[in-house]
ROSE-4610 file (N, C-alpha, C; in Angstrom, 1 decimal, always signed):
// ROSE-4610
residu = [X/X/X/X/X/X/X/X/X/X/X/X/X/X/X/X/X/X/X/X/X/X/X/X/X/X/X/X/X/X/X/X/X/X/X/X/X/X/X/X/X/X/X/X/X/X/X/X/X/X/X/X/X/X/X/X/X/X/X/X/X/X/X/X/X/X/X/X/X/X/X/X/X/X/X/X/X/X/X/X/X/X/X/X/X/X/X/X/X/X/X/X/X/X/X/X/X/X/X/X/X/X/X/X/X/X/X/X/X/X/X/X/X/X/X/X/X/X/X/X/X/X/X/X/X/X/X/X/X/X/X/X/X/X/X/X/X/X/X/X/X/X/X/X/X/X/X/X/X/X/X/X/X/X/X/X/X/X/X/X/X/X/X/X/X/X/X/X/X/X/X/X/X/X/X/X/X/X/X/X/X/X/X/X/X/X/X/X/X/X/X/X/X/X/X/X/X/X/X/X/X/X/X/X/X/X/X/X/X/X/X/X/X/X/X/X/X/X/X/X/X/X/X/X/X/X/X/X/X/X/X/X/X/X/X/X/X/X/X/X/X/X/X/X/X/X/X/X/X/X/X/X/X/X/X/X/X/X/X/X/X/X/X/X/X/X/X/X/X/X/X/X/X/X/X/X/X/X/X/X/X/X/X/X/X/X/X/X/X/X/X/X/X/X/X/X/X/X/X/X/X/X/X/X/X/X/X/X/X/X/X/X/X/X/X/X/X/X/X/X/X/X/X/X/X/X/X/X/X/X/X/X/X/X/X/X/X/X/X/X/X/X/X/X/X/X/X/X/X/X/X/X/X/X/X/X/X/X/X/X]
num = [1/1/1/2/2/2/3/3/3/4/4/4/5/5/5/6/6/6/7/7/7/8/8/8/9/9/9/10/10/10/11/11/11/12/12/12/13/13/13/14/14/14/15/15/15/16/16/16/17/17/17/18/18/18/19/19/19/20/20/20/21/21/21/22/22/22/23/23/23/24/24/24/25/25/25/26/26/26/27/27/27/28/28/28/29/29/29/30/30/30/31/31/31/32/32/32/33/33/33/34/34/34/35/35/35/36/36/36/37/37/37/38/38/38/39/39/39/40/40/40/41/41/41/42/42/42/43/43/43/44/44/44/45/45/45/46/46/46/47/47/47/48/48/48/49/49/49/50/50/50/51/51/51/52/52/52/53/53/53/54/54/54/55/55/55/56/56/56/57/57/57/58/58/58/59/59/59/60/60/60/61/61/61/62/62/62/63/63/63/64/64/64/65/65/65/66/66/66/67/67/67/68/68/68/69/69/69/70/70/70/71/71/71/72/72/72/73/73/73/74/74/74/75/75/75/76/76/76/77/77/77/78/78/78/79/79/79/80/80/80/81/81/81/82/82/82/83/83/83/84/84/84/85/85/85/86/86/86/87/87/87/88/88/88/89/89/89/90/90/90/91/91/91/92/92/92/93/93/93/94/94/94/95/95/95/96/96/96/97/97/97/98/98/98/99/99/99/100/100/100/101/101/101/102/102/102/103/103/103/104/104/104/105/105/105/106/106/106/107/107/107/108/108/108/109/109/109/110/110/110/111/111/111/112/112/112/113/113/113/114/114/114/115/115/115/116/116/116/117/117/117/118/118/118/119/119/119/120/120/120]
x = [-115.1/-114.3/-114.7/-113.8/-114.0/-114.4/-115.2/-115.8/-115.3/-114.7/-114.3/-115.1/-115.5/-116.2/-115.1/-114.8/-114.0/-114.6/-114.3/-115.3/-114.1/-114.3/-113.4/-114.0/-113.9/-114.5/-113.5/-112.2/-111.4/-111.0/-111.4/-111.6/-110.3/-109.1/-107.8/-107.5/-108.0/-107.8/-108.7/-110.0/-110.7/-110.4/-110.0/-109.6/-108.3/-107.4/-106.3/-106.5/-107.4/-107.7/-108.4/-109.4/-110.1/-109.2/-108.4/-107.5/-106.6/-106.0/-105.0/-105.9/-107.0/-107.6/-108.3/-108.7/-109.2/-108.0/-107.0/-105.7/-105.3/-105.6/-105.3/-106.5/-107.5/-108.6/-109.9/-109.9/-111.2/-112.2/-113.4/-114.5/-114.5/-114.6/-114.4/-115.7/-116.2/-117.5/-116.7/-117.1/-116.6/-117.9/-117.6/-118.8/-118.0/-118.5/-118.0/-118.4/-119.5/-119.9/-120.1/-120.3/-120.5/-121.8/-122.9/-124.2/-124.3/-123.7/-123.5/-123.0/-122.0/-121.2/-122.1/-123.1/-124.0/-125.1/-125.2/-126.3/-125.7/-124.4/-123.7/-122.9/-122.9/-121.9/-122.2/-123.4/-124.1/-123.5/-123.2/-122.8/-121.2/-120.5/-119.0/-118.2/-117.0/-116.0/-115.2/-115.1/-114.3/-114.5/-114.5/-114.8/-113.4/-113.1/-111.9/-112.6/-112.4/-113.1/-112.0/-112.3/-111.5/-112.0/-111.1/-111.6/-112.5/-112.1/-112.8/-113.7/-115.0/-115.9/-116.7/-117.3/-118.1/-119.4/-120.0/-121.1/-121.2/-120.6/-120.5/-119.0/-118.5/-117.1/-117.0/-115.8/-115.4/-115.6/-115.6/-115.8/-117.2/-118.1/-119.5/-120.0/-119.1/-119.3/-119.1/-118.1/-117.6/-118.4/-118.8/-119.7/-121.1/-121.5/-122.8/-122.9/-121.8/-121.5/-121.6/-120.9/-120.5/-121.7/-122.8/-124.0/-124.7/-124.2/-124.9/-124.0/-122.8/-121.9/-120.5/-119.6/-118.2/-117.5/-117.7/-117.2/-115.7/-114.6/-113.4/-113.3/-112.8/-112.7/-111.5/-110.9/-109.7/-109.9/-109.4/-109.7/-108.3/-108.4/-107.3/-107.4/-106.3/-106.2/-104.8/-104.8/-103.6/-103.4/-104.5/-104.5/-104.5/-103.8/-104.0/-103.9/-103.1/-103.3/-104.7/-105.2/-106.6/-107.6/-107.5/-108.4/-108.3/-107.1/-106.9/-107.5/-107.3/-107.8/-109.4/-110.1/-111.5/-111.9/-111.2/-111.6/-111.0/-110.3/-109.6/-110.4/-111.5/-112.5/-113.2/-113.0/-113.7/-113.0/-113.5/-112.9/-112.9/-111.9/-111.6/-111.4/-110.6/-110.5/-109.0/-108.6/-107.1/-107.0/-105.8/-105.4/-104.3/-104.4/-103.6/-103.4/-102.0/-101.9/-101.5/-102.2/-102.1/-101.0/-100.2/-100.2/-99.8/-100.2/-100.0/-99.2/-98.4/-97.8/-98.6/-98.5/-99.6/-99.2/-98.1/-97.6/-98.2/-98.2/-98.8/-100.4/-101.0/-102.4/-102.7/-101.9/-102.3/-102.1/-101.0/-100.6/-101.9/-102.3/-103.4/-104.6/-104.9/-106.2/-106.1/-105.0/-104.7/-105.0/-104.3/-104.5/-105.9/-106.6/-107.9/-108.8/-108.6/-109.5/-109.3/-108.0/-107.7/-108.1/-108.6/-108.9/-110.2/-110.5/-111.8/-112.3/-113.3/-113.8/-115.3/-115.3/-117.0/-117.2/-118.4/-118.9/-119.8/-119.4/-120.5/-121.6]
y = [+23.4/+24.0/+23.4/+22.9/+22.3/+23.4/+23.0/+23.8/+23.4/+24.3/+23.9/+24.7/+23.9/+24.6/+24.7/+25.9/+26.2/+26.6/+25.8/+26.1/+26.4/+27.6/+27.9/+29.3/+29.5/+30.7/+31.7/+31.5/+32.4/+33.1/+34.3/+35.1/+35.0/+35.0/+35.0/+33.8/+32.7/+31.4/+31.2/+31.6/+31.4/+32.5/+33.5/+34.6/+34.0/+33.5/+33.0/+31.8/+30.9/+29.6/+30.1/+31.1/+31.4/+32.1/+32.8/+33.6/+32.5/+31.6/+30.7/+29.8/+29.2/+28.1/+28.9/+30.2/+30.8/+31.2/+31.4/+31.7/+30.6/+29.4/+28.0/+27.5/+28.4/+28.1/+27.3/+27.2/+26.9/+27.9/+27.3/+28.1/+27.8/+28.6/+28.5/+29.3/+28.5/+29.1/+29.0/+30.0/+30.1/+30.1/+29.3/+29.2/+29.4/+29.7/+29.8/+28.8/+28.1/+27.2/+25.9/+25.0/+23.6/+23.4/+23.9/+23.9/+24.5/+25.6/+26.3/+25.4/+24.6/+23.7/+22.4/+22.0/+20.9/+21.3/+22.6/+23.2/+23.6/+23.4/+24.0/+23.0/+21.7/+20.8/+20.0/+20.0/+19.2/+19.5/+20.6/+21.1/+21.2/+20.7/+20.9/+19.8/+19.8/+18.6/+18.3/+19.2/+18.9/+20.0/+19.5/+20.4/+20.3/+21.6/+21.7/+22.4/+21.6/+22.1/+22.2/+23.2/+23.3/+22.1/+21.6/+20.4/+21.1/+22.4/+23.0/+24.1/+24.2/+25.1/+25.6/+26.9/+27.4/+26.6/+25.9/+25.3/+23.7/+23.2/+21.6/+21.4/+20.3/+20.0/+19.6/+19.6/+19.1/+17.7/+17.0/+15.5/+15.3/+16.0/+15.9/+16.3/+17.2/+17.5/+16.4/+16.0/+14.8/+13.5/+13.2/+11.9/+12.2/+13.4/+13.7/+13.6/+14.2/+14.0/+12.6/+11.8/+10.4/+9.6/+9.9/+9.3/+9.3/+10.2/+10.4/+10.4/+10.7/+10.6/+10.5/+10.5/+10.2/+11.2/+12.6/+13.8/+13.8/+14.1/+14.2/+15.3/+15.3/+16.1/+16.4/+17.5/+18.0/+18.6/+17.9/+18.6/+19.3/+20.5/+21.4/+21.4/+21.2/+21.2/+21.6/+22.2/+22.4/+21.2/+20.3/+19.0/+17.8/+17.8/+16.9/+15.3/+15.1/+13.6/+13.1/+14.4/+14.0/+13.9/+14.8/+14.7/+13.4/+12.9/+11.8/+10.6/+10.6/+9.6/+9.5/+10.6/+10.5/+10.1/+10.3/+10.1/+9.1/+8.3/+7.2/+6.1/+6.0/+5.0/+5.6/+6.9/+7.5/+7.6/+7.2/+7.1/+8.6/+8.8/+10.0/+11.2/+11.1/+12.2/+12.5/+13.6/+14.0/+15.1/+15.1/+16.1/+17.1/+18.3/+19.4/+19.8/+19.8/+20.4/+22.0/+22.6/+24.1/+24.4/+25.4/+26.3/+25.4/+25.6/+24.8/+25.7/+25.1/+25.9/+25.9/+26.8/+26.7/+25.6/+25.2/+24.0/+22.8/+22.5/+21.4/+21.5/+22.4/+22.5/+22.2/+23.0/+22.7/+21.1/+20.5/+19.1/+18.2/+18.4/+17.8/+17.8/+19.0/+19.1/+18.6/+18.6/+17.8/+16.5/+15.9/+14.4/+14.0/+14.6/+14.4/+14.6/+15.4/+15.6/+14.4/+13.8/+12.8/+11.4/+11.3/+10.0/+9.6/+8.2/+7.5/+7.0/+7.3/+7.0/+6.5/+5.4/+4.9/+4.7/+5.2/+4.9/+3.8/+2.7/+1.6/+1.8]
z = [-54.6/-53.5/-52.2/-51.4/-50.0/-49.1/-48.3/-47.3/-45.7/-45.0/-43.7/-42.7/-41.4/-40.4/-39.4/-38.8/-37.8/-36.6/-35.3/-34.2/-33.0/-32.4/-31.4/-30.9/-29.6/-28.8/-28.8/-29.4/-29.4/-30.8/-30.9/-32.2/-32.9/-32.2/-32.7/-33.5/-33.0/-33.4/-34.8/-34.7/-35.9/-37.1/-36.5/-37.6/-38.4/-37.7/-38.2/-39.2/-38.6/-39.4/-40.7/-40.6/-41.6/-42.7/-42.4/-43.4/-44.1/-43.2/-43.7/-44.9/-44.6/-45.3/-46.6/-46.3/-47.5/-48.6/-48.0/-48.9/-49.6/-49.1/-49.6/-50.6/-50.7/-51.7/-51.1/-49.8/-49.1/-48.8/-48.7/-48.3/-46.7/-45.9/-44.5/-43.7/-42.9/-42.0/-40.7/-39.8/-38.4/-37.4/-36.5/-35.3/-34.0/-32.9/-31.6/-30.6/-30.8/-29.8/-30.4/-29.5/-30.1/-30.6/-30.0/-30.4/-31.8/-32.0/-33.5/-34.6/-34.1/-34.9/-35.3/-34.3/-34.6/-35.5/-35.7/-36.5/-38.0/-38.0/-39.2/-39.9/-39.5/-40.1/-41.3/-41.7/-42.7/-44.0/-44.3/-45.7/-45.8/-45.0/-44.9/-45.2/-45.7/-46.0/-44.7/-43.7/-42.7/-41.6/-40.4/-39.1/-38.4/-38.1/-37.0/-35.8/-34.6/-33.5/-32.3/-31.4/-30.2/-29.3/-28.3/-27.4/-26.3/-26.0/-24.8/-25.5/-25.4/-26.0/-24.8/-25.0/-24.0/-23.5/-24.4/-23.9/-23.8/-24.9/-24.8/-25.4/-24.8/-25.2/-26.7/-27.1/-28.6/-28.6/-27.6/-27.6/-27.7/-27.1/-27.3/-28.7/-29.3/-30.7/-31.6/-31.4/-32.3/-32.1/-30.9/-30.5/-31.4/-31.1/-31.7/-33.2/-33.9/-35.5/-35.9/-35.0/-35.4/-35.4/-34.7/-34.8/-36.3/-37.0/-38.2/-39.6/-39.2/-40.5/-40.2/-41.2/-41.2/-41.6/-41.3/-41.4/-40.8/-41.7/-41.1/-40.0/-38.8/-37.7/-37.2/-37.2/-36.3/-35.2/-34.0/-32.8/-32.4/-31.7/-31.4/-29.9/-29.2/-27.9/-27.1/-26.0/-25.3/-24.5/-24.2/-23.5/-24.4/-25.4/-26.6/-26.1/-25.0/-24.5/-23.9/-23.4/-22.8/-23.9/-24.9/-26.1/-26.7/-27.0/-27.7/-26.8/-25.6/-24.6/-24.7/-24.8/-24.8/-26.4/-27.3/-28.6/-29.2/-28.7/-29.2/-30.2/-29.8/-30.3/-31.7/-31.9/-33.0/-34.2/-35.3/-36.5/-37.2/-37.8/-38.7/-38.0/-36.9/-35.8/-35.8/-36.1/-36.2/-35.0/-34.7/-33.5/-33.8/-33.3/-33.4/-32.0/-31.6/-30.2/-30.3/-29.4/-29.3/-28.4/-28.7/-29.7/-31.0/-32.1/-33.3/-34.3/-35.2/-36.4/-37.5/-38.3/-39.5/-40.4/-40.5/-41.2/-40.8/-39.5/-38.7/-39.1/-38.9/-39.1/-40.6/-41.6/-42.9/-43.4/-42.8/-43.0/-42.4/-41.2/-40.5/-41.4/-41.8/-42.6/-43.9/-44.6/-45.9/-45.8/-44.9/-44.4/-44.1/-43.3/-43.2/-44.3/-45.1/-46.2/-47.3/-47.2/-48.2/-47.6/-46.4/-45.8/-46.3/-46.4/-46.8/-45.6/-45.0/-43.9/-43.9/-43.0/-42.9/-41.5/-41.1/-39.6/-39.6/-38.7/-38.5/-37.6]
């Protein structure tokens, strides 16, 4: 069973994503901050993070994780162009604009999990 880590400080978002992906057969962990994400990502198959987090940004989470592994990462944001501009050089990063549809989120997560990525 694939394990997903969902990071967002909005309980409505994390609750929705947890229900969705558990229904689809995934094991889902939920965290509220970037620091919690950085302490929890090692045993997951995919990270879904918000661009704006209460402590460190989603960009900093992505860049820190990229120092050690090629974990596929989905970044959610209402400012999707800004997020893309900051992370354009990072491999295996996928984007979902908020507000998102369930179908769009499911499609992006499926695509990300099917990717084969290496980090140099």
